[in-house]
C-alpha positions as CSV (number, residue, x, y, z in Angstrom):
1,M,1.6,-10.4,-11.9
2,L,0.7,-6.2,-10.2
3,I,-0.8,-8.1,-7.6
4,L,2.5,-10.2,-6.5
5,A,4.2,-7.0,-6.6
6,G,2.5,-4.8,-4.1
7,I,1.9,-8.0,-1.6
8,A,5.9,-7.6,-2.2
9,A,6.3,-4.3,-1.6
10,A,3.6,-4.6,1.2
11,G,5.1,-7.0,2.8
12,A,9.3,-5.5,2.3
13,A,7.3,-2.1,4.6
14,I,6.0,-4.3,7.4
15,F,9.4,-6.4,7.5
16,L,11.7,-3.0,7.4
17,S,9.2,-1.1,9.5
18,A,9.4,-4.0,12.3
19,G,12.9,-2.3,13.5
20,S,11.9,0.9,13.7
21,Q,9.9,0.2,17.2
22,P,11.6,0.7,20.1
23,A,13.3,-2.0,21.5
24,T,10.9,-2.4,25.0
25,A,7.7,-2.7,22.5
26,C,8.8,-6.2,22.4
27,N,10.8,-9.0,24.7
28,R,9.7,-12.1,23.6
29,T,12.0,-14.0,21.7
30,A,10.7,-14.4,18.2
31,G,10.6,-10.4,18.5
32,C,8.3,-8.2,17.4
33,A,9.9,-8.7,13.3
34,M,7.7,-11.7,13.0
35,D,4.8,-10.4,14.6
36,A,5.3,-8.1,11.7
37,L,5.7,-11.2,8.8
38,Q,3.1,-13.1,10.7
39,E,0.4,-10.5,10.1
40,G,2.2,-10.2,6.8
41,H,1.2,-13.4,6.4
42,D,-2.2,-13.8,7.6
43,M,-3.5,-10.9,5.7
44,M,-2.6,-13.2,2.7
45,Q,-4.4,-15.8,4.1
46,D,-7.5,-14.4,4.5
47,G,-8.0,-12.1,1.9
48,R,-7.0,-8.9,3.2
49,A,-3.9,-8.3,1.3
50,A,-6.1,-8.7,-2.5
51,E,-8.4,-6.6,-0.4
52,N,-6.3,-3.4,-0.3
53,M,-4.3,-4.0,-3.3
54,R,-7.6,-3.4,-5.2
55,A,-8.7,-0.7,-3.0
56,A,-5.2,0.9,-3.5
57,Q,-5.4,0.3,-7.8
58,E,-9.1,1.7,-7.5
59,N,-7.3,4.9,-5.9
60,I,-5.1,5.1,-8.7
61,N,-7.3,4.9,-11.0
62,A,-9.6,7.4,-9.2
63,F,-6.2,10.0,-9.0
64,K,-5.7,9.5,-12.7
65,R,-9.4,10.2,-13.9
66,Q,-9.0,13.3,-11.2
67,Q,-5.7,14.6,-13.2
68,A,-7.4,13.8,-17.0
69,A,-10.3,15.9,-15.5
70,D,-8.0,19.3,-14.7
71,E,-6.1,18.7,-17.3
72,A,-9.2,19.1,-19.7
73,A,-10.2,22.1,-18.0
74,I,-7.1,23.5,-18.3
75,R,-6.8,23.0,-21.9
76,A,-10.5,24.6,-22.1
77,R,-9.8,27.4,-20.2
78,S,-6.4,28.4,-22.1
79,A,-8.4,27.4,-25.4
80,R,-11.1,29.8,-24.3
81,K,-8.6,32.8,-24.1
């Protein structure tokens, strides 16, 4: 479920950022927004989206471990005082 939410969020970010490009960036009939949607679809099909979600989850876990270690160090220093 978390992976689906992440993929949906990534797709929404790609879709929303597609409109932020200058108008001269793409002059095809379908436009750049379709390119962004196609890229998101391709990422889901070839596994890049799942790979990126795993990497993101690893970063979150590493951040939480570092945060816990920092808090433990602060508690240890304040206990010595």
